[in-house]
N, C-alpha and C positions, 0 to 999 in steps of 0.2 A: 781085306786087302793086305797082302804080305809086304811089309815094309823093311824086312831084314836087309835087303840089298841097299836100300836108302841109308839105313842106320850104319851098315858096315862102310859105306862110302864116306859118310861123315866122320866116322871114327878113324878111317884111314887118312883123312885130311886134317886131323885135329891140329897138328902143328901149324899147317898152312892157315887154317881158320883163325887160330890165336894170333898168328903174325899179322894177318889182315886186320883183325880187331885192334891190335896194338897200334897199327898205323893210323886207324881212325881215332883212337884214344889220344894220340899225340897231337891231334889238331885241337887247339884251344877255341872251341866253338861256344863262347859265352855270348848269349844273345842280348843280355841286359847292359853290356858295357861296350860303348863305341870303340874302345881301345882294341877289342877283339874282332873288329869287322873283317879283317883279312882271314882270321880263323874261321869265321862263319862262311865266307866265300869258298875257302878251301874245303870245308866239310861238304858243302853243296856239290862241288865238282867231284869230290871223292865218291859221293853216293850216286851221282848221275852216272859216272863211269862204271860203278859197281852194278847198278841195275841193268845197264846196257850189256855188260859182260855176261850177266846171268841169262840174258835172252828175253828180257822184258821189252815191250814195245811202248810207243808213245811216251817215252821218258822225257820229263820236262819239269820246269820249276813253275809252281803255282803261286802267283804273287797276289797278296791281299792287302798290300800297303805297308806291311811290316817285313819281317824276315820270311822269305818264300819257303814253301814246302816243296819237297821232292816227291815226284809221282812217277809211277811206272805200272804197267799192267801186262798180264798174260790172259788172253781171252780165247784160248784154244779149246775150250770145252763147251761147245754150244749145247744149250738145253740143261746144263748143270748150274747149280747155284754159284753166286759170286761172293767171295769173301774179301773184305777190305782189311788189310793189315795196317794197324796204326802204330807209329813210333814217333820219337822226336830226336833230332840230332843236336839240339842245343843243350848245354849243361849249365849248372849253377856256377857262380863265381867261386874261385878256389880259396878265397880269403876265409880265415887267416892262414897265410902261408906257413907261419911258424908252427901250426898245429899238425902239419903233414910230416910223417916219418920219411917219406920219399917225395920227390917233386910230383905235383898233381898231374902234370901232362907228360910224365915219363913212366909208362906202365912198368910195374915191378911185381914180380911173383914172390910172395912171402908165405911160407907154411901152406903151400898149395893154393893160395888165393891170389887173384890178380887185383892189384890196387892201382887206381888212377881215377881222376875225375871223369865221371860218366861210365865207368865200368859197370856199375849197377843201374844207374839212372841216366840214360837208358840205352846206351850204345851196345852194351853186352847182350841184352835181350833182343834188341833190334837185329844184331848179327845172327842170333839163333834163328830168327824167323827168315831172314834173307838166305842164310846158308841152307836151310831146309828146302825152301822153294828152289834154289839153285840145284840142289841134289836131285830133286824130282825131275827137273828139266834135263839134267845131264844124263841121268841113268835111264829114265823112261821116255824122255823127250816130251813129256806132258805132265800136267798136274791133274789130280782127280776132280778139281773144281777150278773155276776161273778165279784169278787172283788179282787184286789191285793193291798197290803199296802206296801208303800216304805217310810221309815222314815230315812232321811239322818242324819248323825252325824257330818257333817262338811259343813255347808251351804256356798255356793259361793266359793268352793275350787276346785282345780284340781282333787281331788279324785272322784268327781261326774262323770266327763267324764270317768275316769278309770273304775268305777263301771258299768256304762252304757255299755261301750265297752266290758267288761268281762261278764256281765250278761244280755246282750241285749235280748236274747231269753226268759229268765225268765221274763223280764219286759214288754214283748209285751202286748199291750192293744189297745182298740179301742178309748179310750179317757182318759183324766186325769182330776181329780179334785184336786186342790191344797188347802190344809188346811192353807197354809201360806198366809195371806193377811187380810186387814182390812175389816170391815163391814160398809155399808152405813148408817145403823141405829141400835141402840142398842137393839131394840126389834123385828125388822122385819128381818127374815132370808133373806140373799141375796147371790147370786153367781155372781161374777164379770167375765166378758168374754172379750176377745180381749185385754188382758193386753200386753203391750209391754215390751220387754227385753232390754238389752244393747248390742249394736254392737260397737266394737272398730276397728279402722283402723290404720295401720302404713304404711305410704307412704314415699318412698325415691325418691328424684329427683336428677338427675345428671345435673349439669350446669357448667358454666365457673368457673375456679379456682381463678379468680380475677375479680375485678370490671372493667367494660369497659364503654367507653363513649357512652351515648345513641344516640348522633347524628350520630356517625360513625358506631355503631354496632347494634343500636336498631332495624333495619329492618332485619338483618341477624341472630342475636342471640336471641333465644327465652328467655323471662324473666321467671325465675323459678316460681315466684309468680303467674304470669298470666297463665302459663302452668298448674299449679295445680288448680287455681281458677275456670277456665271454666268447666273442667270435674267434679269437686266436686260439683259445684252448679247444674249442669245438673243432677247428680246422686241424690242429695238430693231432688231436685224438682220432679224427677221421683218417688222416694220412697214416698214422701208425696202424690202425685196424685194417687198412687196405693190404698190409703185408700178411703173410701166412700166419695163422694163429699158432702154428708150430714154432714160429720164431719169436712171437711177441704175445704176451698176455697182459691185459690191464691188471694192475695191482690194486688191491684194496687196503686202505690204511687199517692197521690193527688198533683195536680199542682196548 
């Protein structure tokens, strides 16, 4: 598929694209501080209008009890796969303000780089994804695959699970591309795959309610530390070996 026309269209709109991104960056959408509630609402409306102008349908807010996510879709490629584009519009608090060279919510270009809270994490990357979809729809009138856009308003919060559980059918897709993440090179477009998440365990062990002498009870009473250590080490080893051996090899202690 020749995408030169799409690329040239994006390059021709570069100033307009950056101006639109800067408008989004000026919105103080800090989800963790109630003082920025107005900024959160402004960011939601900004994105709802943006998705509508692009030509996406079913544009709406998905409420999971916290900050709502912004959703829109283009389903004009029947029989083709559906990709879900993930991003988030909330940003981290700007504190400490004195550490900023320029105000955090006033985008500033210095040495060819755009500085503002959210420029990297993750409004900039979200803008890249949205502008690419918009270019396909403008130039060709269609995308090569069906596209759904899901922009979370409260990254790493319990509301994400609630939204997915409530709107699971709406969010069905064949694959996901996350706009949230770093790039390996400033000029070469990259897509990271195989990223790992975080898994937490809470384990409770029931053992003796007082210390006992090892010589008299060591053989009959299981040591809680050892009882946990064996299964946990076996599990972690099994998890590690489930990865490709090209990426991980068990090491042996040198004697």
